Backbone bond lengths (Angstrom), bond angles and torsions (degrees), N, CA, C in turn:
res aa  C-N    CA-C-N  psi(-1)  N-CA   C-N-CA  omega(-1)  CA-C   N-CA-C  phi
1 M - - - 1.449 - - 1.534 108.43 -
2 P 1.307 117.52 128.36 1.468 119.73 179.99 1.531 111.00 -69.47
3 R 1.303 114.64 156.45 1.467 119.43 177.22 1.524 110.30 -71.44
4 P 1.331 117.14 140.23 1.467 118.97 177.30 1.533 110.27 -70.65
5 V 1.305 115.30 145.92 1.456 121.81 177.12 1.523 107.36 -104.59
6 T 1.331 115.38 123.44 1.462 119.54 -174.97 1.523 111.35 -121.64
7 L 1.312 114.77 163.56 1.458 122.50 -179.83 1.521 109.23 -125.33
8 F 1.323 116.86 133.13 1.464 121.96 173.17 1.527 107.46 -80.64
9 T 1.329 117.38 127.06 1.467 120.93 -172.63 1.521 114.68 -83.34
10 G 1.326 118.05 -8.31 1.464 120.70 -174.55 1.516 115.09 -57.65
11 Q 1.322 117.56 -33.19 1.457 119.42 -179.23 1.523 112.19 -69.55
12 W 1.328 116.52 -13.39 1.460 121.12 -179.36 1.530 111.46 -117.66
13 A 1.301 117.94 31.07 1.468 121.40 -177.50 1.522 112.36 -66.68
14 D 1.336 117.36 -13.62 1.460 119.60 176.08 1.531 111.19 -77.72
15 L 1.325 117.43 -12.30 1.466 122.00 174.16 1.519 109.11 -100.44
16 S 1.306 116.19 145.23 1.466 118.44 174.62 1.526 107.88 -68.26
17 L 1.314 116.07 155.87 1.461 119.76 178.83 1.528 110.36 -61.89
18 A 1.324 116.45 -37.74 1.469 120.34 179.20 1.524 111.50 -61.57
19 D 1.322 117.93 -35.60 1.468 121.30 177.73 1.525 111.56 -78.62
20 L 1.324 117.33 -33.09 1.460 121.52 -175.79 1.525 113.64 -75.73
21 L 1.318 117.98 -40.39 1.464 120.44 -172.19 1.536 114.37 -59.15
22 P 1.332 120.14 -41.98 1.469 117.83 176.56 1.536 112.33 -61.09
23 I 1.315 117.06 -34.04 1.465 121.88 177.70 1.526 109.94 -66.84
24 V 1.331 115.59 -43.64 1.473 120.90 179.23 1.529 110.06 -59.13
25 K 1.322 116.42 -45.69 1.471 120.44 179.59 1.522 110.52 -63.87
26 K 1.331 116.75 -43.33 1.462 121.03 -179.56 1.533 111.09 -62.20
27 M 1.341 116.90 -32.36 1.463 120.69 178.14 1.535 112.02 -74.99
28 G 1.344 117.25 -8.31 1.457 120.72 174.24 1.515 116.27 97.92
29 Y 1.322 117.92 11.03 1.465 120.13 179.55 1.525 110.96 -78.00
30 D 1.338 114.98 154.11 1.467 121.79 177.79 1.521 112.35 -88.86
31 G 1.325 115.93 -26.00 1.455 119.92 -177.40 1.503 110.66 -171.66
32 V 1.323 114.64 -170.15 1.465 120.93 -175.18 1.521 111.92 -134.38
33 E 1.323 114.12 160.50 1.454 123.22 163.41 1.517 103.63 -108.36
34 L 1.324 116.55 110.42 1.463 121.05 -174.78 1.523 112.00 -76.08
35 A 1.314 115.54 129.00 1.458 121.40 175.08 1.523 109.25 -78.83
36 C 1.310 116.17 146.21 1.468 121.19 176.95 1.526 110.31 -93.19
37 W 1.309 115.69 47.79 1.453 121.19 170.47 1.512 107.45 -150.65
38 G 1.336 116.42 170.34 1.451 118.80 -167.11 1.518 106.70 64.30
39 D 1.304 117.18 -153.09 1.471 118.97 176.30 1.523 111.87 -100.20
40 H 1.336 116.53 12.91 1.461 120.17 -174.20 1.526 111.88 -64.59
41 F 1.323 117.42 -47.84 1.464 120.36 173.14 1.519 108.30 -155.38
42 E 1.328 115.71 117.90 1.459 121.95 -178.36 1.525 108.62 -108.14
43 V 1.313 115.75 107.79 1.459 121.99 -173.66 1.521 112.03 -57.17
44 E 1.320 117.50 -46.76 1.471 119.68 -178.73 1.526 111.56 -59.56
45 R 1.316 115.99 -41.15 1.467 119.09 178.39 1.530 110.83 -66.27
46 A 1.323 116.57 -39.53 1.469 119.97 178.72 1.522 111.01 -61.08
47 L 1.315 115.82 -36.17 1.459 120.25 -179.00 1.521 112.94 -78.40
48 N 1.331 116.89 -27.87 1.460 120.02 -171.28 1.522 115.96 -109.72
49 E 1.320 118.23 -15.24 1.462 121.01 -179.81 1.522 109.11 -112.18
50 K 1.309 114.92 117.11 1.464 121.07 -172.55 1.529 113.43 -55.04
51 D 1.328 118.18 -37.23 1.459 120.55 -175.09 1.527 114.09 -102.41
52 Y 1.325 117.97 7.14 1.467 120.82 -176.59 1.530 111.95 -59.08
53 C 1.299 117.47 -50.60 1.470 120.86 -177.94 1.526 111.40 -66.86
54 Q 1.330 117.08 -39.09 1.460 119.40 177.72 1.522 110.62 -59.80
55 K 1.337 116.63 -39.58 1.472 120.17 179.21 1.530 111.17 -66.22
56 K 1.327 117.66 -37.83 1.471 120.21 177.33 1.523 110.10 -64.78
57 W 1.347 116.98 -45.18 1.456 120.02 178.28 1.525 110.84 -60.99
58 A 1.331 117.01 -41.02 1.469 120.65 179.93 1.530 110.67 -63.25
59 L 1.316 117.33 -41.14 1.464 121.43 178.37 1.532 110.63 -64.00
60 L 1.310 116.32 -41.70 1.467 120.07 177.09 1.537 110.85 -62.47
61 R 1.339 116.87 -48.64 1.467 120.68 -179.41 1.533 111.47 -61.66
62 K 1.334 116.15 -39.81 1.470 121.27 178.98 1.528 110.72 -56.55
63 N 1.320 115.99 -31.59 1.456 121.16 -179.05 1.529 113.05 -98.89
64 G 1.333 117.08 10.14 1.461 121.18 177.25 1.519 113.16 69.45
65 L 1.324 116.85 29.81 1.463 122.05 -177.50 1.521 110.57 -125.45
66 T 1.315 115.75 169.47 1.454 121.77 172.83 1.522 108.37 -135.95
67 C 1.318 115.70 172.53 1.467 121.29 178.31 1.518 107.91 -114.05
68 Y 1.326 115.64 125.62 1.460 120.79 -179.76 1.519 112.75 -100.18
69 A 1.335 116.92 -17.67 1.473 120.19 -178.65 1.521 109.83 -162.55
70 I 1.314 114.28 156.83 1.465 121.71 172.39 1.520 106.27 -117.56
71 S 1.319 115.69 128.02 1.455 120.83 -174.02 1.526 112.11 -101.74
72 T 1.309 115.05 130.07 1.468 120.09 174.68 1.525 109.55 -118.57
73 H 1.324 116.48 41.31 1.460 121.37 -176.35 1.530 113.13 -50.13
74 L 1.327 117.18 -47.07 1.465 118.84 -174.23 1.522 111.89 -65.79
75 V 1.323 117.17 -52.92 1.467 119.72 179.95 1.521 110.07 -65.08
76 G 1.321 117.18 -31.04 1.456 121.19 178.16 1.517 113.36 -61.14
77 Q 1.337 116.37 -20.09 1.459 119.71 177.79 1.527 111.73 -64.12
78 A 1.327 116.93 -18.56 1.463 120.87 -179.01 1.525 112.25 -84.12
79 V 1.321 117.56 -4.52 1.458 121.58 -178.98 1.524 108.56 -94.05
80 C 1.308 116.41 120.15 1.470 122.94 177.81 1.525 113.02 58.18
81 D 1.294 118.06 25.32 1.454 122.69 178.38 1.527 108.01 -111.40
82 L 1.307 117.40 150.65 1.456 120.12 172.68 1.518 107.61 -74.31
83 I 1.324 116.50 113.75 1.459 121.41 -175.34 1.528 109.57 -76.20
84 D 1.316 115.44 130.03 1.459 120.67 174.65 1.525 108.71 -143.91
85 E 1.305 116.98 -176.76 1.469 122.96 -173.17 1.532 112.73 -57.05
86 R 1.316 118.53 -27.74 1.470 120.86 -179.94 1.530 111.71 -61.64
87 H 1.308 117.07 -28.97 1.465 120.67 -178.15 1.528 112.59 -70.66
88 K 1.312 117.00 -25.72 1.469 120.29 -174.92 1.534 111.34 -56.81
89 A 1.317 117.60 -35.64 1.461 121.34 -177.69 1.526 113.05 -73.36
90 I 1.323 118.69 -20.23 1.464 120.19 -174.56 1.523 114.10 -112.63
91 L 1.327 117.21 -8.23 1.466 119.90 -178.07 1.520 110.81 -103.58
92 P 1.335 117.68 141.63 1.456 119.51 173.58 1.528 109.34 -65.66
93 P 1.331 117.33 153.17 1.468 120.94 -176.65 1.523 114.45 -53.10
94 E 1.331 117.18 -36.30 1.467 119.05 -178.67 1.524 112.18 -70.05
95 V 1.325 117.57 -22.13 1.455 120.65 175.89 1.526 110.20 -88.49
96 W 1.342 116.52 -42.26 1.467 120.58 -179.95 1.525 110.37 -63.21
97 G 1.331 117.16 -43.82 1.472 121.18 -179.40 1.507 110.78 56.74
98 D 1.333 116.71 -124.36 1.466 121.02 179.36 1.528 111.15 -95.45
99 G 1.315 116.94 6.12 1.457 121.27 178.97 1.513 114.46 85.05
100 K 1.312 116.19 -1.26 1.462 120.11 179.50 1.527 108.89 -97.86
101 P 1.318 117.59 129.74 1.473 119.86 -179.75 1.532 111.82 -59.86
102 S 1.307 115.22 146.18 1.462 120.06 174.19 1.518 108.05 -137.11
103 L 1.291 115.90 161.86 1.458 121.38 179.06 1.520 108.69 -104.91
104 G 1.338 115.47 74.95 1.456 120.37 178.36 1.509 110.43 -67.84
105 S 1.303 115.75 165.15 1.461 119.15 -179.08 1.522 110.08 -79.74
106 V 1.294 115.92 135.88 1.451 121.88 178.54 1.521 108.66 -72.22
107 G 1.329 115.28 136.97 1.462 119.88 176.04 1.515 114.18 82.33
108 S 1.330 118.39 9.74 1.456 118.82 -178.01 1.520 112.06 -90.97
109 G 1.330 117.88 -4.73 1.451 121.23 -178.67 1.517 112.20 -80.98
110 P 1.331 115.96 179.56 1.460 120.37 179.14 1.525 111.07 -65.33
111 D 1.293 116.63 154.87 1.455 122.51 -176.06 1.523 110.43 -92.28
112 L 1.332 116.55 85.83 1.455 121.86 -179.97 1.516 110.97 -64.14
113 G 1.326 117.05 -35.55 1.456 120.13 179.72 1.504 112.43 -57.08
114 S 1.310 117.07 -41.42 1.468 120.56 178.21 1.520 110.85 -66.98
115 A 1.342 116.35 -40.61 1.466 119.88 -179.27 1.520 110.70 -62.72
116 V 1.319 117.26 -45.08 1.461 121.52 -178.86 1.519 110.38 -73.12
117 G 1.322 117.11 -44.67 1.460 120.90 -178.31 1.506 113.11 -61.35
118 S 1.320 117.91 -36.28 1.462 120.21 -179.00 1.519 111.26 -71.37
119 A 1.335 116.82 -15.86 1.457 120.76 -178.74 1.516 113.39 -92.33
120 V 1.334 116.97 -10.60 1.467 119.99 -177.77 1.523 108.07 -71.19
121 G 1.318 114.22 125.87 1.457 116.48 -175.71 1.456 115.28 -127.42
């Protein structure tokens, strides 16, 4: 079986996912790595709206695509990075806080894996 060819959606965050996916399929990709910005994948909504992930999967299937990964590149910049003013523009307020680094406990956040995994159908 050949390896799937995927596209990271972050470079097209100015397009809605609904507008982008037909283009991705037309370009010949098998699936996507969804960016967590724009409307491509909103973590808070995935955690708080029961049908959010199911709707994303349905949109992907409608376009003959699948999702191989969810990207948190921007928020990931706050992990093991020297935090400075540049981060304020890319971090959600609950992560930015007062802008001073802290050593929070690993694994204490919401379980996104369970939210997404329970939606796979």
